[in-house]
N, C-alpha and C positions, 0 to 999 in steps of 0.2 A: 375732391380727389379725382383725377382723370384715370382713364383705363390703364395707362402705363404704370402709374403709381400703385394702383390697386393690384396689378399683376406682380409687381416687384414685392409688395407687402405679402402677398400670398406665397410666392416662391420662397421668400425669406423665412416665413413661418414654417413651410414644409422642410426646409433645410435644417432649421433648429429642431424640429420634431424628429427627423431621421437621425441627426447627430446625437440627440439626447437618448434615443432608443439604442443606438450602437454603443454609446458611452456606458449606459446602464448594463448592457450585456457584457461588455469587455471588462468592466470592473467588478463582476461577480454578483451583481444584484439578482440576476437570473441564473441560478446555479444548476449545473447538470445534476440530475437526480442520481445517476449511476455512480459518478465519481465525487459527488459533493463539491464540485467546482475545483477540485485539485488537479484534474487532467489525467489522473492515473487511477486505475481500479485496484482495490485491495485484493491480495491473494487469498483465496478461500481456504485451502488446506492449512495454512499457518496463521490465518486470521491477521495478516499483515505484520506478524512478528518476525518473519524471516527464518524461523526455525521450527522444527517439529520434534515430537518425542522420538528418541532413538528406538528403533524396533528390535535391535539386538538385545539390549538390556531392559527394555520396556520403561525407559526413563529413570531407572535407578542409578545408573552410572557405574554399576559393578557387573561382573560376569556371573550372574546367577550363582550356581553352586560350585563353580570351578575353583579348585584349590589354588590359592595364591602361591606363585613360585618364589616370591620374595620373602614372604613371612612364614612359609611352611604350613599354611592352613589355619593360621590364627585369625586371619581376616579375609578379605576378598581382593582380587585383582581388579583394577579399573577396566572398564569396557574399552576395547581397542578401537571401536568405531566412533564413539563420541568422546573419547579421552576422559571419561568420568563425569562429563557435564550433564548427561541425560538427554541432551537434545543435539540434533544435527541440522545442517542447513536444509531448508525446505527444497525438495527436489523439483518442485514446479516453478518456483520463482527464483531459485538459486540464492536464497538468502536476502533478496531485496525487499520482500514484503509486498511487492506490487505484481499484479497479474501481467504475464508476458504478452 
């Protein structure tokens, strides 16, 4: 093998090595530890759910001890902030579940 052939073989080997390294990285074999390879970071306050417990009704969905205007005090009126769901959109991520 002459010098030229040896040089071509070495360069070809380097190109394959670099291409393999980039391919591995691009296809997720080396994942980012912070986002687990998803490219987005989970929202902390809502734990990536997109909603948090309603502070007005404390997650119950009803207005505490306030008498219901519709049933005359036989039950409870639904919370007007969460519409009785007990949760509202996370104020930090706006309901996406991903850190802004």
